[in-house]
C-alpha positions in Angstrom: -1.5 -9.1 -18.2 -1.7 -12.8 -19.3 1.7 -12.5 -21.0 3.3 -11.2 -17.8 1.5 -13.6 -15.3 0.6 -17.2 -15.7 -3.1 -17.0 -15.2 -5.1 -20.2 -16.3 -8.6 -21.5 -16.5 -8.3 -23.3 -13.1 -7.7 -20.1 -11.2 -10.3 -18.6 -8.9 -10.2 -14.8 -8.7 -11.6 -13.0 -5.6 -13.2 -9.7 -6.5 -13.1 -7.4 -3.5 -12.6 -4.1 -5.3 -15.5 -2.0 -6.6 -16.6 -3.2 -10.1 -16.7 0.4 -11.4 -12.9 0.7 -10.8 -10.8 -0.1 -13.9 -8.3 -2.3 -11.9 -11.1 -4.5 -10.9 -12.7 -4.5 -14.4 -9.4 -5.5 -16.0 -8.0 -8.1 -13.6 -11.1 -9.6 -12.0 -13.5 -9.4 -15.0 -11.7 -9.2 -18.4 -8.6 -11.2 -17.5 -10.5 -14.0 -15.8 -13.1 -14.2 -18.6 -10.3 -14.1 -21.2 -8.8 -17.3 -19.8 -12.0 -18.9 -18.7 -11.4 -18.7 -15.0 -13.8 -18.3 -12.1 -14.5 -15.1 -10.2 -16.0 -14.8 -6.7 -17.7 -11.5 -6.0 -17.2 -10.3 -2.4 -20.3 -9.7 -0.4 -18.9 -6.7 1.5 -15.7 -5.2 3.0 -16.5 -6.8 6.4 -13.5 -8.8 7.5 -15.8 -11.7 8.8 -17.6 -12.0 5.4 -14.3 -11.8 3.4 -12.9 -14.6 5.5 -16.0 -16.7 5.0 -16.0 -16.1 1.3 -12.3 -17.2 1.0 -12.8 -20.3 3.1 -15.7 -21.3 0.9 -14.3 -20.5 -2.5 -10.5 -20.9 -1.9 -9.3 -18.1 -4.3 -6.0 -18.4 -6.1 -5.8 -14.8 -7.4 -6.6 -12.0 -5.0 -6.3 -8.4 -6.3 -6.5 -5.9 -3.4 -5.6 -2.4 -2.2 -2.8 -2.0 0.3 -5.0 -0.5 3.0 -7.0 -3.7 3.2 -3.7 -5.6 3.6 -2.5 -3.3 6.4 -5.8 -3.9 8.3 -5.4 -7.6 7.7 -2.0 -7.7 9.3 -3.1 -5.6 12.3 -6.2 -7.8 12.8 -4.0 -10.9 13.0 -1.6 -9.3 15.3 -4.4 -8.1 17.6 -5.7 -11.7 17.8 -2.2 -12.9 18.6 -2.0 -10.3 21.5 -5.2 -11.8 22.9 -3.7 -15.3 23.1 -3.0 -16.9 26.6 0.6 -16.3 27.7 1.8 -19.8 26.9 0.5 -19.7 23.3 1.8 -16.2 22.8 5.3 -17.4 23.9 5.1 -20.4 21.6 4.0 -18.2 18.7 6.9 -15.8 19.5 9.4 -18.6 19.3 8.0 -19.9 16.0 7.9 -16.4 14.7 11.6 -15.9 15.6 12.5 -19.1 13.8 10.4 -18.0 10.8 12.1 -14.6 10.7 15.6 -16.2 10.8 14.7 -18.7 8.0 13.2 -15.9 5.9 16.4 -13.9 6.2 18.5 -16.9 5.0 16.1 -17.5 2.1 13.0 -15.5 1.3 9.9 -17.5 2.1 11.8 -20.6 3.5 10.0 -20.4 6.8 6.5 -20.0 5.4 5.5 -23.6 6.5 5.5 -22.2 10.1 2.6 -19.9 9.2 0.4 -22.4 7.3 -2.3 -22.1 10.1 -2.6 -18.4 9.5 -3.1 -18.9 5.7 -5.6 -21.8 6.3 -7.7 -19.9 8.9 -8.3 -17.0 6.4 -9.1 -19.4 3.5 -5.9 -18.4 1.5 -3.9 -21.7 1.7 -4.4 -22.2 -2.0 -3.4 -18.7 -3.0 -1.2 -18.4 -6.0 -0.9 -14.6 -6.1 -1.9 -11.7 -3.9 -1.9 -8.6 -6.2 -2.0 -5.2 -4.5 -2.6 -2.1 -6.6 -4.3 1.3 -6.7 -1.9 2.7 -4.1 1.7 2.2 -3.0 2.4 -1.0 -1.0 4.4 -0.2 2.2 7.6 -2.3 2.3 6.8 -3.6 5.8 3.5 -4.9 4.6 5.0 -6.9 1.7 7.8 -8.2 3.9 5.3 -9.5 6.5 3.2 -11.3 3.8 6.3 -12.7 2.2 7.5 -14.1 5.5 4.0 -15.6 6.2 4.2 -17.4 2.9 1.6 -15.4 0.9 2.9 -15.0 -2.7 2.6 -11.3 -3.2 3.4 -9.1 -6.3 2.9 -5.4 -6.4 1.8 -3.7 -9.6 1.1 -0.2 -10.9 -1.2 1.6 -13.2 -3.7 4.4 -13.9 -7.2 4.6 -15.4 -5.6 6.4 -18.4 -3.4 3.3 -19.1 -6.1 0.7 -19.0 -4.8 0.5 -16.2 -1.8 -1.8 -15.6 1.6 -0.3 -16.6 4.0 -2.6 -14.6 3.9 -5.6 -12.3 6.5 -7.6 -10.4 7.4 -10.9 -12.1 6.2 -13.7 -9.8 9.5 -15.6 -10.1 11.6 -12.5 -9.1 9.6 -9.9 -7.3 11.1 -6.8 -5.7 8.1 -5.6 -3.9 9.7 -2.4 -2.7 9.3 -1.6 -6.4 6.3 -1.6 -8.7 7.9 -4.1 -11.1 8.7 -4.3 -14.8 6.6 -2.7 -17.6 4.1 -5.0 -19.3 4.9 -6.3 -22.8 4.2 -3.6 -25.4 4.7 -0.7 -23.0 7.7 1.6 -22.6 8.5 3.7 -19.5 10.9 6.5 -18.9 11.7 9.1 -16.3 11.3 12.7 -17.3 13.7 15.4 -16.1 15.5 13.2 -13.5 17.0 15.1 -10.7 18.3 14.2 -7.2 18.7 10.4 -6.9 17.6 10.1 -10.6 14.0 10.8 -9.5 11.6 12.4 -12.0 8.1 12.1 -13.4 7.2 8.6 -14.7 6.0 8.7 -18.3 4.6 5.8 -20.4 3.7 5.0 -24.0 2.1 2.0 -25.7 -1.2 0.8 -27.2 -3.0 0.6 -23.9 -2.4 4.3 -23.1 -5.4 6.5 -23.8 -5.4 9.0 -26.6 -6.8 12.0 -24.7 -9.6 13.4 -22.6 -13.0 13.6 -24.2 -13.5 17.0 -25.9 -10.8 18.6 -23.8 -7.7 19.3 -25.9 -6.2 21.7 -23.3 -6.2 19.0 -20.5 -4.9 16.4 -23.0 -2.0 18.7 -24.0 -1.0 19.1 -20.3 -0.5 15.4 -19.7 1.3 14.4 -23.0 4.9 15.1 -24.1 4.8 13.9 -27.7 3.7 10.2 -27.5 4.6 10.0 -23.8 1.8 10.2 -21.2 2.9 11.9 -18.0 1.5 9.9 -15.1 1.9 12.6 -12.4 3.8 10.1 -10.3 7.5 10.6 -9.3 9.9 7.7 -9.3 13.0 6.1 -10.7 14.2 3.0 -12.5 17.0 0.8 -11.1 19.8 -1.0 -12.9 17.6 -4.1 -13.4 14.8 -2.1 -15.1 12.5 -2.2 -12.1 10.3 0.9 -11.6 9.9 2.7 -8.2 7.4 5.3 -7.0 8.4 8.0 -4.5 5.1 9.9 -4.4 2.7 12.0 -6.4 4.1 15.0 -8.2 1.4 17.3 -6.8 1.9 15.9 -3.3 5.6 16.7 -3.1 6.5 19.1 -0.4 9.4 21.5 -1.1 11.0 23.0 2.0 12.6 26.5 2.1 16.0 24.8 1.8 14.9 23.2 -1.5 14.5 19.7 -0.1 11.8 17.4 -1.5 9.6 15.6 0.9 7.3 12.8 -0.2 4.5 12.5 2.4 3.6 9.0 1.3 7.1 7.8 2.2 6.7 9.1 5.8 3.2 7.7 6.1 4.4 4.3 5.1 7.1 4.4 7.7 5.0 5.6 10.6 2.1 3.3 9.8 4.4 0.4 10.8 3.2 1.2 14.3 0.3 -1.1 15.3 -1.1 1.9 17.3 -1.8 3.8 14.0 -4.8 2.7 12.0 -4.6 5.4 9.4 -2.3 8.4 8.8 -1.9 11.4 6.6 1.1 13.7 6.6 0.7 17.3 5.4 2.7 20.6 5.5 1.0 23.1 7.6 1.7 26.5 9.3 2.1 26.3 13.1 -0.3 28.9 14.6 2.2 29.6 17.4 5.4 30.0 15.4 4.0 30.9 12.0 6.5 28.4 10.6 5.6 25.6 8.1 6.1 22.1 9.5 5.1 18.5 8.9 2.0 17.4 10.7 0.7 13.9 11.1 -3.1 13.5 11.3 -3.8 10.1 12.8 -6.8 7.8 13.2 -5.6 5.7 16.1 -6.1 2.0 16.7 -7.8 2.6 20.1 -7.8 -1.0 21.1 -4.1 -1.4 20.4 -3.3 1.8 22.4 -5.2 0.3 25.4 -3.2 -2.9 25.1 0.1 -1.0 24.7 -0.6 1.2 27.9 -1.6 -1.9 29.9 1.5 -3.8 28.8 3.8 -0.9 29.5 2.0 0.1 32.7 1.1 3.6 31.4 -1.7 5.0 33.5 -2.6 7.9 31.1 -3.8 6.2 27.9 -4.6 9.5 26.2 -4.2 8.7 22.4 -2.6 12.1 21.6 0.1 11.8 24.3 0.8 8.1 23.5 1.1 8.7 19.7 3.1 11.9 20.1 5.6 9.8 22.0 5.6 7.1 19.4 6.1 9.5 16.5 8.9 11.3 18.4 10.7 8.1 18.9 10.2 7.0 15.3 11.4 10.4 14.1 14.9 9.5 15.3 15.3 7.2 12.3 14.4 10.0 9.8 16.5 12.8 8.3 15.8 16.0 10.2 13.8 17.7 7.5 11.5 14.6 7.2 10.6 14.6 10.9 7.0 15.1 12.0 6.7 18.1 14.3 3.0 17.9 15.4 0.4 15.2 15.8 -3.3 15.6 15.3 -5.9 12.9 16.3 -9.1 11.9 14.4 -12.0 10.2 16.1 -13.1 8.4 12.9 -11.6 7.0 9.7 -10.5 9.3 6.9 -12.9 10.0 4.1 -11.9 7.8 1.1 -12.4 7.1 -2.5 -14.1 3.9 -3.7 -10.6 2.2 -3.9 -9.9 3.1 -0.3 -7.5 6.0 -0.9 -7.6 8.8 1.6 -8.9 12.0 0.0 -5.7 13.9 0.6 -7.0 17.2 -0.9 -9.5 17.6 1.9 -6.6 17.9 4.4 -4.3 20.4 2.5 -4.0 23.6 4.4 -6.0 25.6 1.8 -8.7 23.0 1.7 -11.4 22.0 4.0 -10.3 19.9 7.0 -13.0 17.3 7.7 
């Protein structure tokens, strides 16, 4: 890690992830201790306390999971929507200028957003490092425009955990970066669009499962560890993930659908707090179809209906309309055909990943 990224003893790491998770252990604890840096332990996942921690300690390195970043963006945008009309118009003008400058040269309009960075205690930030799940492109683009230096990485517990990370001087945050020194990555059985299973070998890859030779044999092909993630490598050597191998949906026509891709696209709507896309049987037609289960941002829906003078603010009706409109930008076989609404957040792992298996058709729907 320290060969790939310029960490040093003056850095202040902010540890928000659970300490029992290998990403947090490696980056927040071992890497910071190795270079003699400081680590701040977060008090909780409450946004108010995270903000207070950051203002007080001024972190320079902030490892985080993408879901936290999505909520961070939506929280800021909700605050902007509450501004008086004059201030909202002013921000809209500055935002337009910032967007234009960013298109001309990435990050060139970041000075316009210095207030946002300062208000959350991240004006001294050197690197925002999302991991543990795929970073939606719209999230990285928003943070880049606002002037937050962000680099996406990738890894698994079995690989100690980091496999690749975007180089800070040349990030492609739609990718998961370049392999770390000492690691090799290849794509197994590449098919359509050169997509196949990502495999890795190197000293930081585990040797096998404890007293379970059968399970070990399933995940190794010679010296290569099969990650279970599908992806491809571009001409510059950057690695990309398209989804989990076991999550891939194969249609009757033989098309592969990666639900994570559709979730990332639909979650761009500020009306959607959390979303999970699955393949289910329609009880009326007996046909298999894509279904989006959504935990709405109820406050944003109320604001949306008020702004657009919609009298019926029923979340199901509103979100069905939003999804139908967004479907127009998707290939037909990737379009969501039904919407379900949840009244509470999805059950998650300690690293804030939705427990997808609970919502598979043969599983228990919670």
